[in-house]
GULUM-998151 format. One record per residue (C-alpha): y, x, z; residue in three letters. Coordinates in steps of 0.25 Angstrom, whole numbers, padded with zeros to 4 digits, always signed. Layout:
YXZAla/...
# end
This chain:
+0467+0166-0181Met/+0480+0171-0175Ser/+0481+0172-0161His/+0495+0177-0157Pro/+0496+0182-0143Ala/+0508+0178-0134Thr/+0508+0184-0118Asp/+0502+0173-0114Arg/+0490+0175-0124Gln/+0479+0184-0125Val/+0473+0188-0138Arg/+0457+0188-0138Ile/+0448+0195-0149Val/+0435+0195-0150Ser/+0429+0204-0145Pro/+0417+0207-0155Val/+0414+0203-0170Glu/+0408+0187-0172Gly/+0410+0174-0172Thr/+0419+0169-0161Val/+0413+0158-0154Leu/+0420+0148-0141Asp/+0418+0152-0128Leu/+0409+0138-0127Gly/+0399+0143-0140Asp/+0396+0158-0132Val/+0382+0156-0128Pro/+0383+0156-0113Asp/+0386+0145-0104Pro/+0393+0150-0093Val/+0403+0158-0105Phe/+0402+0145-0113Ser/+0405+0135-0103Ser/+0419+0144-0100Lys/+0414+0145-0086Ala/+0421+0159-0085Val/+0433+0156-0095Gly/+0437+0154-0108Asp/+0434+0161-0119Gly/+0428+0166-0132Leu/+0414+0170-0138Gly/+0410+0181-0150Val/+0396+0178-0156Glu/+0394+0194-0162Pro/+0389+0193-0178Asp/+0372+0191-0176Pro/+0369+0203-0186Ala/+0377+0212-0178Ala/+0370+0223-0168Ala/+0382+0225-0162Ser/+0396+0223-0160Val/+0408+0229-0154Glu/+0416+0224-0142Ile/+0431+0224-0144Leu/+0437+0219-0130Ser/+0445+0203-0134Pro/+0458+0206-0128Val/+0468+0216-0123Gln/+0464+0218-0107Ala/+0461+0225-0097Thr/+0446+0230-0094Val/+0444+0223-0081Thr/+0427+0222-0080Met/+0416+0230-0088Val/+0403+0225-0087Ala/+0391+0235-0082Gly/+0383+0229-0091Thr/+0394+0229-0102Gly/+0392+0216-0106His/+0404+0210-0103Ala/+0420+0217-0101Val/+0431+0208-0092Gly/+0443+0211-0096Met/+0458+0207-0091Lys/+0471+0205-0101Thr/+0487+0209-0096Asp/+0489+0194-0095Ser/+0480+0192-0086Gly/+0468+0185-0095Leu/+0453+0190-0090Glu/+0443+0190-0102Val/+0428+0193-0102Leu/+0424+0199-0112Leu/+0406+0195-0111His/+0397+0203-0121Leu/+0385+0193-0125Gly/+0379+0183-0116Val/+0370+0189-0103Asp/+0372+0203-0109Thr/+0373+0209-0093Val/+0358+0208-0094Glu/+0356+0218-0105Leu/+0361+0230-0094Glu/+0372+0233-0102Gly/+0366+0240-0116Lys/+0370+0231-0129Pro/+0386+0236-0124Phe/+0392+0248-0125Asn/+0408+0245-0120Leu/+0416+0257-0119Ser/+0427+0250-0110Val/+0429+0250-0094Ser/+0436+0243-0083Val/+0452+0247-0085Gly/+0451+0249-0100Asp/+0465+0241-0107Thr/+0458+0235-0120Leu/+0465+0231-0133Glu/+0460+0217-0138Ala/+0451+0222-0149Gly/+0448+0237-0142Gln/+0434+0241-0143Arg/+0424+0239-0129Leu/+0410+0243-0134Gly/+0399+0235-0143Thr/+0388+0227-0139Met/+0372+0229-0145Asp/+0372+0214-0150Leu/+0358+0216-0154Ala/+0353+0221-0140Ala/+0360+0208-0135Val/+0353+0201-0146Arg/+0340+0209-0141Glu/+0340+0204-0126Ala/+0343+0190-0129Gly/+0357+0189-0127Lys/+0368+0182-0135Ala/+0376+0193-0140Thr/+0391+0183-0141Thr/+0403+0191-0135Ala/+0410+0181-0124Ile/+0427+0183-0120Val/+0430+0175-0109Val/+0443+0173-0102Leu/+0439+0173-0088Thr/+0450+0169-0079Asn/+0452+0156-0090Thr/+0456+0146-0078Met/+0468+0155-0074Thr/+0473+0162-0086His/+0470+0156-0099Leu/+0478+0144-0105Gly/+0471+0143-0118Ser/+0461+0150-0126Leu/+0460+0150-0144Glu/+0449+0157-0150Val/+0446+0158-0164Ser/+0430+0155-0166Thr/+0423+0161-0178Gly/+0421+0175-0184Ala/+0429+0187-0179Ala/+0428+0201-0181Lys/+0429+0210-0165Ala/+0445+0210-0164Gly/+0449+0198-0169Asp/+0458+0190-0164Ala/+0449+0178-0158Val/+0457+0170-0146Ala/+0469+0169-0139Thr/+0470+0165-0124Ala/+0482+0160-0119Thr/+0485+0161-0105Leu/+0490+0153-0096Lys/+0504+0150-0092Gly/+0511+0160-0082Glu/+0506+0156-0069Glu/+0492+0162-0074Ala/+0497+0174-0074Glu/+0497+0172-0057Asp/+0482+0167-0059Ala/+0472+0177-0050Pro/+0465+0186-0061Glu/+0451+0185-0056Ala/+0446+0173-0065Ser/+0438+0162-0059Gly/+0448+0162-0043Ala/+0460+0158-0049Ala/+0466+0159-0037Val/+0483+0159-0037Ala/+0491+0167-0030Ala/+0495+0157-0024Ser/+0482+0153-0018Gly/+0479+0142-0028Glu/+0469+0142-0038Arg/+0473+0139-0052Thr/+0459+0136-0057Asp/+0458+0121-0051Gly/+0447+0125-0044Leu/+0445+0119-0030Thr/+0433+0121-0017Gly/+0419+0127-0023Phe/+0424+0127-0035Asp/+0435+0137-0033Ala/+0424+0144-0026Thr/+0415+0143-0037Ala/+0425+0151-0047Ala/+0431+0162-0037Asp/+0416+0164-0033Ile/+0413+0166-0049Ile/+0426+0173-0052Ala/+0421+0182-0040Gly/+0409+0186-0047Ile/+0413+0189-0060Gly/+0415+0176-0067Gly/+0404+0167-0072Ala/+0400+0176-0084Glu/+0395+0186-0073Asn/+0383+0174-0068Val/+0370+0174-0072Arg/+0368+0162-0061Asn/+0370+0156-0048Val/+0363+0150-0038Ile/+0364+0146-0024His/+0358+0146-0010Cys/+0359+0141+0003Ile/+0374+0148+0005Thr/+0374+0157-0005Arg/+0378+0157-0022Val/+0371+0166-0030Arg/+0375+0174-0041Phe/+0367+0180-0051Tyr/+0377+0188-0058Leu/+0375+0196-0071Lys/+0385+0209-0064Asp/+0386+0208-0050Glu/+0396+0219-0051Ser/+0407+0211-0056Ile/+0406+0201-0044Ala/+0419+0202-0033Asp/+0412+0201-0021Asp/+0425+0204-0013Ala/+0430+0192-0021Ala/+0420+0183-0018Val/+0417+0184-0005Ser/+0429+0182-0002Gly/+0432+0169-0008Leu/+0433+0159+0005Asp/+0420+0150+0000Asp/+0413+0163+0001Val/+0404+0171+0012Ile/+0400+0183+0007Asp/+0394+0188-0007Val/+0380+0194-0006Val/+0371+0201-0016Lys/+0357+0202-0017Ser/+0345+0198-0026Gly/+0354+0200-0040Gly/+0361+0186-0036Gln/+0377+0188-0031Tyr/+0378+0179-0019Gln/+0389+0173-0013Val/+0388+0167+0000Val/+0395+0154+0002Ile/+0388+0145+0014Gly/+0385+0131+0015Pro/+0394+0128+0002Glu/+0385+0135-0006Val/+0381+0123-0015Val/+0394+0118-0016Asp/+0399+0133-0022Val/+0388+0135-0030Tyr/+0387+0121-0038Glu/+0404+0125-0041Ala/+0398+0139-0045Val/+0389+0132-0054Val/+0398+0123-0059Ala/+0407+0135-0065Gln/+0395+0143-0070Leu/+0387+0134-0082Pro/+0374+0136-0084Gly/+0372+0143-0071Met/+0367+0137-0057Gly/+0351+0137-0049Ala/+0347+0128-0062Ala/+0350+0143-0072Ala/+0338+0149-0078Glu/+0345+0163-0079Glu/+0344+0165-0062Asp/+0342+0180-0062Val/+0349+0194-0060Glu/+0350+0206-0068Val/+0348+0216-0062Val/+0351+0234-0064Glu/+0336+0240-0066Arg/+0335+0251-0054Pro/+0332+0265-0060Ser/+0324+0269-0046Thr/+0311+0266-0041Pro/+0319+0263-0027Trp/+0328+0254-0037Gly/+0318+0246-0039Trp/+0313+0242-0026Val/+0327+0239-0021Lys/+0328+0229-0034Leu/+0313+0224-0032Gly/+0316+0221-0017Phe/+0332+0216-0021Ser/+0324+0208-0033Ser/+0314+0201-0022Leu/+0322+0195-0011Ile/+0330+0190-0022Gly/+0317+0183-0028Val/+0314+0179-0015Ile/+0327+0174-0014Thr/+0330+0167-0026Gly/+0316+0160-0024Ser/+0318+0156-0010Met/+0333+0152-0010Ile/+0331+0137-0017Pro/+0319+0136-0006Val/+0327+0141+0008Val/+0332+0126+0010Gly/+0319+0118+0005Met/+0312+0127+0015Leu/+0322+0125+0027Ala/+0320+0109+0024Ala/+0307+0109+0025Ser/+0307+0117+0037Gly/+0315+0107+0044Ile/+0308+0095+0039Leu/+0295+0102+0046Lys/+0302+0102+0058Gly/+0306+0088+0059Ile/+0292+0084+0056Leu/+0288+0091+0067Ala/+0299+0083+0074Leu/+0296+0071+0071Leu/+0281+0076+0074Thr/+0284+0078+0088Gln/+0292+0065+0091Phe/+0280+0059+0085Glu/+0290+0053+0075Leu/+0280+0056+0065Val/+0264+0057+0067Val/+0257+0070+0061Ser/+0249+0061+0054Asp/+0257+0051+0048Ser/+0260+0051+0033Asp/+0276+0053+0036Thr/+0272+0067+0043Tyr/+0265+0070+0030Arg/+0276+0068+0020Leu/+0286+0074+0030Ile/+0275+0086+0032Asp/+0276+0087+0015Ala/+0290+0087+0015Met/+0291+0096+0025Ser/+0281+0103+0021Ser/+0279+0102+0004Ser/+0289+0114+0004Met/+0282+0125+0010Phe/+0268+0121+0005Phe/+0273+0122-0011Phe/+0282+0132-0008Leu/+0276+0142-0021Pro/+0281+0129-0033Ile/+0295+0129-0025Ile/+0297+0144-0025Val/+0291+0147-0040Gly/+0302+0138-0044Phe/+0313+0144-0038Thr/+0306+0159-0038Ala/+0303+0156-0055Ala/+0317+0151-0053Arg/+0322+0166-0049Arg/+0314+0175-0057Leu/+0316+0166-0070Gly/+0304+0161-0071Ala/+0300+0146-0076Asp/+0300+0139-0060Pro/+0291+0128-0065Ile/+0279+0137-0069Val/+0281+0145-0057Val/+0284+0132-0047Ala/+0268+0129-0053Ile/+0263+0142-0049Ile/+0267+0141-0035Gly/+0261+0127-0038Gly/+0247+0134-0040Val/+0250+0142-0025Leu/+0250+0131-0019Cys/+0241+0120-0026Tyr/+0231+0112-0017Pro/+0218+0121-0023Ser/+0226+0135-0022Val/+0227+0132-0006Val/+0213+0125-0004Gly/+0207+0140-0011Met/+0214+0146+0001Ser/+0212+0138+0013Asn/+0198+0138+0021Pro/+0187+0131+0015Asp/+0183+0127+0028Asn/+0184+0127+0043Val/+0169+0131+0051Thr/+0167+0128+0065Lys/+0163+0139+0073Val/+0158+0139+0088Val/+0158+0151+0096Gly/+0149+0156+0107Glu/+0157+0153+0117Asp/+0156+0137+0112Gly/+0173+0139+0106Ser/+0175+0131+0091Val/+0183+0139+0082Thr/+0185+0136+0066Tyr/+0185+0146+0055Glu/+0190+0143+0041Glu/+0183+0148+0031Thr/+0187+0152+0016Tyr/+0183+0152+0004His/+0181+0167-0001Val/+0176+0171-0014Ile/+0180+0186-0011Ala/+0184+0197-0002Gln/+0190+0211-0004Val/+0195+0218+0009Gly/+0203+0208+0014Gln/+0206+0200+0003Thr/+0198+0185+0002Val/+0198+0180-0010Phe/+0196+0167-0011Asn/+0198+0160-0024Ala/+0193+0164-0037Glu/+0201+0163-0052Phe/+0193+0167-0065Phe/+0184+0175-0055Gly/+0195+0183-0050Ile/+0196+0182-0034Pro/+0207+0174-0027Val/+0214+0177-0014Ser/+0220+0165-0011Leu/+0230+0168+0004Pro/+0225+0159+0015Glu/+0231+0146+0015Gly/+0236+0147+0003Asn/+0248+0156+0008Ala/+0253+0156-0008Tyr/+0257+0142-0003Ala/+0266+0146+0007Phe/+0271+0158+0002Ser/+0283+0163-0010Ile/+0281+0174-0014Phe/+0270+0173-0023Pro/+0274+0163-0029Ile/+0288+0171-0031Ile/+0279+0182-0035Val/+0274+0169-0047Ala/+0289+0167-0052Ala/+0290+0182-0054Trp/+0278+0184-0062Leu/+0279+0172-0069Ala/+0296+0178-0073Ser/+0287+0189-0079Lys/+0277+0181-0088Ile/+0287+0169-0093Glu/+0296+0179-0103Pro/+0281+0186-0110Val/+0275+0172-0110Leu/+0289+0167-0118Lys/+0287+0178-0127Arg/+0271+0176-0130Met/+0270+0161-0131Ile/+0275+0152-0143Pro/+0286+0143-0138Ala/+0280+0130-0144Val/+0269+0133-0133Val/+0275+0138-0122Arg/+0279+0128-0112Ser/+0265+0126-0112Ile/+0257+0138-0112Phe/+0271+0148-0104Met/+0267+0139-0090Pro/+0252+0138-0093Leu/+0251+0152-0093Ile/+0260+0158-0084Glu/+0253+0147-0074Ile/+0240+0153-0075Phe/+0246+0168-0075Val/+0254+0167-0065Val/+0246+0160-0055Ser/+0236+0169-0057Ser/+0244+0181-0054Leu/+0247+0176-0042Val/+0235+0170-0036Leu/+0228+0183-0039Leu/+0237+0195-0040Val/+0252+0191-0034Phe/+0246+0181-0024Gly/+0238+0189-0015Pro/+0248+0203-0015Ile/+0260+0194-0013Val/+0254+0188-0001Met/+0247+0200+0003Phe/+0262+0204+0007Ile/+0269+0192+0010Ser/+0256+0190+0022Gly/+0258+0205+0026Gly/+0275+0202+0029Ile/+0272+0189+0033Ala/+0260+0197+0044Ala/+0271+0207+0046Leu/+0280+0197+0051Ile/+0272+0189+0059Asn/+0266+0201+0066Ala/+0279+0206+0072Val/+0282+0192+0077Leu/+0267+0190+0083Ser/+0270+0207+0089Phe/+0284+0201+0097Asn/+0288+0187+0092Tyr/+0303+0190+0101Ala/+0304+0204+0097Leu/+0303+0199+0082Ala/+0311+0188+0084Gly/+0323+0197+0091Leu/+0324+0208+0080Leu/+0321+0198+0068Ile/+0330+0189+0075Gly/+0342+0201+0076Gly/+0338+0206+0062Phe/+0333+0194+0052Tyr/+0349+0191+0048Gln/+0350+0207+0043Cys/+0338+0202+0032Leu/+0347+0190+0028Val/+0358+0201+0025Ile/+0350+0208+0018Phe/+0342+0199+0011Gly/+0328+0202+0016Leu/+0325+0188+0022His/+0321+0182+0010Trp/+0309+0191+0012Ala/+0308+0183+0023Val/+0310+0169+0023Ile/+0300+0168+0011Pro/+0289+0174+0022Leu/+0295+0165+0030Ile/+0292+0152+0023Ser/+0280+0157+0019Ser/+0276+0157+0035Glu/+0282+0143+0037Leu/+0273+0137+0026Ala/+0260+0145+0032Ala/+0261+0144+0044Thr/+0270+0132+0046Gly/+0280+0143+0057Ser/+0288+0155+0056Ser/+0291+0161+0069His/+0301+0170+0061Leu/+0309+0161+0054Asn/+0311+0158+0068Ala/+0319+0169+0071Ile/+0326+0167+0058Val/+0329+0154+0063Ser/+0339+0162+0076Ala/+0344+0171+0068Thr/+0351+0162+0060Met/+0355+0154+0071Ile/+0362+0167+0076Ala/+0370+0170+0063Gln/+0377+0157+0065Gly/+0378+0159+0080Gly/+0387+0172+0076Gly/+0395+0163+0066Ala/+0394+0153+0078Leu/+0403+0164+0086Ala/+0413+0164+0075Val/+0415+0150+0074Trp/+0419+0151+0089Ala/+0429+0162+0092Lys/+0436+0164+0076Ile/+0448+0157+0075Arg/+0453+0158+0060Lys/+0447+0145+0052Ala/+0441+0151+0041Lys/+0431+0161+0050Ile/+0427+0148+0058Arg/+0425+0140+0047Gly/+0416+0150+0040Met/+0407+0152+0053Ala/+0407+0138+0057Gly/+0399+0137+0044Thr/+0391+0148+0044Ala/+0387+0145+0058Thr/+0381+0132+0053Ile/+0374+0137+0040Ser/+0366+0147+0051Ala/+0364+0137+0060Phe/+0358+0131+0048Cys/+0349+0144+0044Gly/+0358+0149+0034Val/+0366+0161+0039Thr/+0372+0166+0028Glu/+0386+0162+0029Pro/+0387+0165+0044Ala/+0381+0181+0041Met/+0390+0183+0028Tyr/+0402+0176+0031Gly/+0404+0179+0045Leu/+0392+0187+0054Asn/+0391+0199+0042Leu/+0407+0200+0041Lys/+0412+0201+0053Tyr/+0412+0209+0067Gly/+0399+0210+0072Arg/+0392+0195+0069Ile/+0380+0198+0063Phe/+0375+0207+0073Ile/+0378+0199+0086Thr/+0373+0187+0078Ala/+0361+0195+0075Ser/+0360+0196+0091Leu/+0359+0180+0091Gly/+0348+0182+0081Gly/+0339+0191+0091Ala/+0341+0184+0102Ala/+0335+0172+0095Gly/+0326+0180+0087Gly/+0319+0185+0103Leu/+0320+0172+0107Leu/+0313+0164+0096Thr/+0301+0175+0098Gly/+0301+0173+0115Leu/+0301+0159+0113Leu/+0289+0158+0102Gly/+0299+0150+0095Val/+0294+0147+0079Asn/+0299+0141+0068Met/+0290+0130+0057Tyr/+0302+0128+0047Gly/+0310+0136+0038Phe/+0324+0131+0045Thr/+0332+0140+0053Gly/+0343+0140+0062Gly/+0348+0127+0071Phe/+0344+0116+0061Val/+0330+0121+0057Gly/+0328+0117+0070Phe/+0317+0108+0066Pro/+0310+0119+0061Ser/+0305+0124+0075Phe/+0298+0112+0079Val/+0283+0117+0078Asn/+0276+0104+0070Pro/+0266+0104+0082Glu/+0275+0100+0091Gly/+0287+0106+0099Ile/+0286+0117+0107Asp/+0292+0129+0114Ala/+0296+0134+0100Gly/+0306+0125+0097Phe/+0313+0128+0111Thr/+0313+0142+0109Gly/+0320+0140+0094Tyr/+0332+0133+0100Trp/+0332+0144+0111Ile/+0332+0156+0102Ala/+0341+0147+0093Ser/+0351+0145+0104Ala/+0350+0160+0109Ala/+0352+0165+0095Ala/+0366+0156+0092Leu/+0368+0160+0108Leu/+0368+0175+0108Val/+0374+0177+0093Ser/+0386+0166+0096Phe/+0388+0174+0109Leu/+0388+0188+0104Ala/+0397+0185+0092Thr/+0407+0177+0099Tyr/+0409+0190+0109Phe/+0404+0204+0100Phe/+0402+0198+0087Gly/+0416+0200+0081Phe/+0432+0199+0083Lys/+0443+0190+0079Glu/+0446+0200+0071Ala/+0436+0201+0064Asp/+0437+0190+0055Phe/+0453+0196+0050Glu/+0442+0205+0039Thr/+0432+0202+0037Ala/+0421+0213+0034Arg/+0413+0212+0022Glu/+0398+0212+0023Val/+0392+0222+0018Lys/+0379+0218+0012Lys/+0367+0226+0011Val/+0360+0231-0003Arg/+0345+0227-0006Leu/+0347+0239-0018Gly/+0356+0233-0027Asn/+0358+0221-0020Arg/+0365+0217-0008Glu/+0358+0205+0002Pro/+0356+0189+0003Val/+0356+0183+0015Ala/+0351+0171+0020Lys/
# end
């Protein structure tokens, strides 16, 4: 078929020898749905071991992926073309590709770019399809005529007809589609427009492996993070900032994150929280210290991914516990009534069955079977297992002075040093933590999810498909549960228990001093992403003891960050900044500090420092007044979490005093010393501190 060219037509040749396909037939849902743009695919000969790669158009090279799997180009007429070699081949780290082209090179249609090792791609289980996509289809492409069927490399296989002259004035950035006049040419508005701009800024839909969201941010797993334009994304009106951590490209949105996320998923078919491919590809370190940094960053990423889906549930459970305490205090509900028991079950089930719930989320994060790992979590909090770790009976002891005490006695089958074994498994002694702390900790089940992710691929290779659905979960549950109970569980509980004991020792030594220091510096941990290592300790402490002094201090720091944003709202005149400050204030008072920190406090003047002074003041008073916290939710919205289940005490009053002090000090320090009006004329870029080769996550 002949493809005549005019000034408004671009001739496209086959980049490899093979069979030309309609784009809808290529084996990749992102490309076949035309979410990236219109185009075509070419399937190489299945018998070929390798193939030469040619340029599909006459153009200038604008991008060459570091892994060699993709080349971006732009024609003189403004048409943007992406040549993508294979499907998911970014995971092969460039091994099958040998390209001899660089950014800035001018190419002729059919010019040799290099070679692709088809055998290596097939051996890795990847599709070899070469995909040609016109990424600015919306703004530049009028129509595309494709000739399907067999074709040799360099044969003309398609003609792209451009839109009229008005298209030449459209923006060059694919996806954004904002004309010089400020009017969009893609017809998108609201959250759909924001989503399109974000996708364009991160390198297009073809650069996205998966996407999830948390309370304030849309979290992308990108194939090549270097392609993303951080400045363009963070500069969008509806975006607060961009953060990189744990293999995620995180776009901080704020309260409207769910709306933006849904709009993003609508433009990325086959992706979202339900997608199974929720993992990232990272570069293997070459030094021991590199492995240490990668290990720490990966650990934070796993904890983050496991806890994000349940944080809101923990918060809701904590508030409900506080409400129940208030109802009991004012005698609206009697503590031995059925109503009390039912509401208590609603508020406590989240904590009691924490291993099951976190097991499910951790398995999804690590690529294991969520149902199987949830069942393993059920083993850790099963009633008979809980019973083995609880005291057998209570013995009454009468002292010489007539005093009466009660001693709990436990079933002990062996003791080695300080280790007490209170159960046995096929004759092997098992040490269960007192009170069955397994039911109150997330760390053992996260280890179980990691073990399951390593065992499952081995079992899939060993067990025939016809009986896999029965015997694979059978073996996996038995093996992983045994390893956790016998080996990894005691080790993890020893480490996490030591960390918790250290924190409690600091708080017990001088609660006021601890409140001053933690209150002043906790939000710095949030900047580094280290708070995700503290949050599980708080949730475990709440589940095991019913209260947390540490969480009471953290609450004051949230209010303090909100106080800084409130000072901006009260003093600034610019409508846009004022609107952002108002939203950030409400968010921080509700326990979410990201909009305040990344939208204002870290970007303008000295606001973060003055707000942290408020956190120090609030933390100091929290310690001096002996404030304790009985729920997970902090800030002003979490006030029920400070109600003692046994009755309102002085700690509840102390919470209000400490919170008011945090707000007042933060507000006044920020209003008078935190910033000047001129600071808002040009915002400074937020510098994010790297953890290893990653950047941090914030709460």
